[in-house]
N, C-alpha and C positions, 0 to 999 in steps of 0.2 A: 442793298443790291441796286445796281444801276439798271435803269430801264433798257429793255431790248428795243432797238430802233428798227422799224420796218419801213422801207421806202419803195413804193410802187412806181415804176416808170410809166408815165402817161404820155410819153413821146408818141409821135404818129405811128412809127413801125410797131412799137410794143402795143399801143392801143388797138391797132388793126389786127395784130397777131394774137389777141386774146387778153390783153391788159384791161380791156373794158370789163371783163368778167371778174377781175381781181379787185374792183372797187368795193365789192361786198365785204372785203376784209376790214373795211372801216367800221362795219357793224359787228362782224363776227369776233374780231380780236378783243375788243373791250368786254364783250359778254363772257368770253372764254377765259381771259387772262387778267381782267381788271386793269389796274393802273401799272402793271408790270411791263407793259408794252406800249410803245408810242408808234402810231401808224400815220404816215403822210404820203402824199403823192409828190412825184418829182416830174418837172417838165421833161427831163431827159437825164438818164444816168450815164449816157455817152458810150454804152457798151456796143451799140451797132457800128459806131465809127471805128471801134477797135477790131471788131470781129465781123465786119460787114459781109464778107464772102461766105461766112458760115454762121450767119445770124441765128441765134437761138432765142429770139424774142418770144414772149415778153420776159423782161428781166425784173427781178425784185432784189433789193439789197436788205439783208437781215444782219444788222451790225455791219461787219466788214465782209461778210460772205455774199457772193452773188449767186442767185438762183436763176439758172437758165431754163427756158421753156417753162416758166413758172405757172403753177396752178394753185388754187386755194389750198389743196391738200399738201402740196410740197412746202408752201409757206408755213402753214400751221405746224407741220412736222419739224421744220427748221426752228421755229420759235419754241416749240416744246423742248427740243434738244438744248437750246440755249438756256432755257429755264430749268434744265435738269429733270424734266418730266418724262423723258424717254429713256 
């Protein structure tokens, strides 16, 4: 099974809009899922430039799926679904 990729946007807008709180995923995900998931930060996922008028920051990318208005709970739920645990 290929690892699930989680990329947390740490660009200015996402960071200010709650992305700073998502950094705890770096600690939570390895404890919860072991080596099945790879977590990294991204300088910018570019989503605000696409949807600036209706920005739903912060953004997190789980494999190819974009999570808008991301929270730790939303990300964990998306990862669980990808791993077939939901």
